[in-house]
C-alpha positions as a Markdown table, in Angstrom:
| # | Residue | x | y | z |
|---|---|---|---|---|
| 1 | Met | 50.8 | -2.8 | -10.7 |
| 2 | Ser | 53.5 | -3.2 | -13.0 |
| 3 | Asp | 55.6 | -0.3 | -12.1 |
| 4 | Thr | 59.3 | -1.1 | -14.0 |
| 5 | Thr | 60.9 | 1.5 | -11.7 |
| 6 | Ala | 61.6 | 1.6 | -7.9 |
| 7 | Arg | 59.8 | 3.6 | -6.1 |
| 8 | Ser | 61.1 | 5.1 | -3.1 |
| 9 | Pro | 59.9 | 4.4 | 0.7 |
| 10 | Glu | 58.6 | 8.6 | 0.3 |
| 11 | Glu | 56.6 | 8.0 | -2.8 |
| 12 | Ile | 55.1 | 4.5 | -1.3 |
| 13 | Gln | 54.4 | 6.8 | 2.2 |
| 14 | Ala | 52.4 | 9.6 | 0.0 |
| 15 | Asp | 50.6 | 6.8 | -2.0 |
| 16 | Leu | 49.8 | 5.1 | 1.1 |
| 17 | Glu | 48.9 | 8.4 | 2.7 |
| 18 | Ala | 46.4 | 9.3 | -0.1 |
| 19 | Thr | 44.8 | 6.0 | 0.1 |
| 20 | Arg | 44.1 | 6.2 | 3.3 |
| 21 | Ser | 42.7 | 9.9 | 3.2 |
| 22 | Gln | 40.3 | 8.6 | 0.4 |
| 23 | Met | 39.0 | 5.6 | 2.3 |
| 24 | Thr | 38.5 | 7.7 | 5.2 |
| 25 | Ala | 36.2 | 10.2 | 3.0 |
| 26 | Thr | 34.5 | 7.1 | 1.7 |
| 27 | Val | 33.6 | 5.7 | 5.2 |
| 28 | Asp | 32.3 | 9.7 | 6.5 |
| 29 | Glu | 30.3 | 9.3 | 3.6 |
| 30 | Leu | 28.8 | 6.3 | 4.4 |
| 31 | Val | 28.3 | 7.3 | 7.8 |
| 32 | Ala | 27.0 | 10.4 | 6.9 |
| 33 | Gln | 24.4 | 8.5 | 4.7 |
| 34 | Leu | 23.0 | 6.2 | 7.5 |
| 35 | Gln | 22.1 | 8.7 | 10.0 |
| 36 | Pro | 18.7 | 8.6 | 10.9 |
| 37 | Ala | 18.1 | 12.5 | 9.8 |
| 38 | His | 19.6 | 11.5 | 6.3 |
| 39 | Leu | 17.3 | 8.2 | 6.4 |
| 40 | Ile | 14.3 | 10.5 | 7.3 |
| 41 | Glu | 15.0 | 13.1 | 5.0 |
| 42 | Val | 15.5 | 10.9 | 1.7 |
| 43 | Ser | 12.0 | 8.8 | 3.2 |
| 44 | Lys | 10.3 | 12.2 | 2.7 |
| 45 | Glu | 11.7 | 13.1 | -0.8 |
| 46 | Ser | 10.6 | 9.8 | -1.7 |
| 47 | Leu | 7.1 | 9.9 | -0.1 |
| 48 | Ala | 6.8 | 13.7 | -1.5 |
| 49 | Arg | 7.7 | 12.2 | -4.9 |
| 50 | Lys | 5.2 | 9.2 | -4.7 |
| 51 | Thr | 2.4 | 11.4 | -3.7 |
| 52 | Glu | 2.9 | 13.9 | -6.4 |
| 53 | Glu | 2.7 | 10.5 | -8.9 |
| 54 | Val | -0.4 | 9.3 | -7.5 |
| 55 | Lys | -1.7 | 13.1 | -7.7 |
| 56 | Val | -1.0 | 13.1 | -11.3 |
| 57 | Gln | -2.8 | 9.4 | -11.8 |
| 58 | Val | -5.8 | 10.9 | -9.8 |
| 59 | Ala | -6.0 | 13.6 | -12.0 |
| 60 | Asp | -5.5 | 11.7 | -15.1 |
| 61 | Thr | -8.5 | 9.2 | -14.2 |
| 62 | Leu | -10.8 | 12.1 | -13.2 |
| 63 | Asn | -10.2 | 13.8 | -16.7 |
| 64 | Ser | -10.7 | 10.3 | -18.3 |
| 65 | Ala | -13.8 | 9.7 | -16.4 |
| 66 | Arg | -15.3 | 13.1 | -17.3 |
| 67 | Ala | -14.6 | 12.3 | -20.7 |
| 68 | Gly | -16.5 | 9.4 | -20.6 |
| 69 | Asp | -13.9 | 6.8 | -20.4 |
| 70 | Thr | -15.6 | 3.9 | -18.7 |
| 71 | Glu | -13.0 | 1.9 | -16.8 |
| 72 | Ala | -11.7 | 5.5 | -15.5 |
| 73 | Leu | -16.0 | 6.0 | -14.5 |
| 74 | Lys | -15.4 | 2.5 | -12.7 |
| 75 | Lys | -12.4 | 3.5 | -10.9 |
| 76 | Val | -14.1 | 6.7 | -9.8 |
| 77 | Gly | -16.8 | 4.5 | -8.7 |
| 78 | Tyr | -14.5 | 2.4 | -6.7 |
| 79 | Ala | -13.0 | 5.0 | -4.9 |
| 80 | Ala | -16.0 | 6.7 | -3.8 |
| 81 | Ala | -17.7 | 3.6 | -2.6 |
| 82 | Gly | -14.6 | 2.8 | -0.6 |
| 83 | Val | -15.1 | 6.3 | 1.2 |
| 84 | Val | -18.4 | 6.0 | 1.9 |
| 85 | Gly | -17.6 | 2.7 | 3.5 |
| 86 | Val | -15.0 | 4.2 | 5.5 |
| 87 | Ile | -17.1 | 6.7 | 6.4 |
| 88 | Gly | -20.0 | 4.3 | 7.4 |
| 89 | Val | -17.8 | 2.1 | 9.7 |
| 90 | Phe | -17.0 | 5.3 | 11.4 |
| 91 | Val | -20.4 | 6.6 | 11.8 |
| 92 | Leu | -21.3 | 2.7 | 12.9 |
| 93 | Arg | -18.5 | 2.7 | 15.0 |
| 94 | Lys | -19.6 | 6.1 | 17.2 |
| 95 | Val | -22.7 | 5.0 | 17.3 |
| 96 | Phe | -22.4 | 1.8 | 18.9 |
| 97 | Arg | -19.8 | 3.7 | 21.3 |
| 98 | Ser | -22.2 | 6.0 | 22.3 |
| 99 | Arg | -24.8 | 3.2 | 23.7 |
């Protein structure tokens, strides 16, 4: 600060109180952002955004596959094979556990 005029003790005290109030508000905001409920809400929102992005990508890939795009057809084939593989593992586990 390069004030050329002298400040009174009351002005200095008022500035200190204003700064203290601003700092308290900032700390309160930081504490609120670190609360588990807030972190859970932020995570849920992030997951919802990512899920929507994946839905759009899947829809685009399926539309491209329907149009005959060979790369998209490969992706759909790999996904289908993966689903069949996972189902097969579950069926085999159930068969072997029932013996």
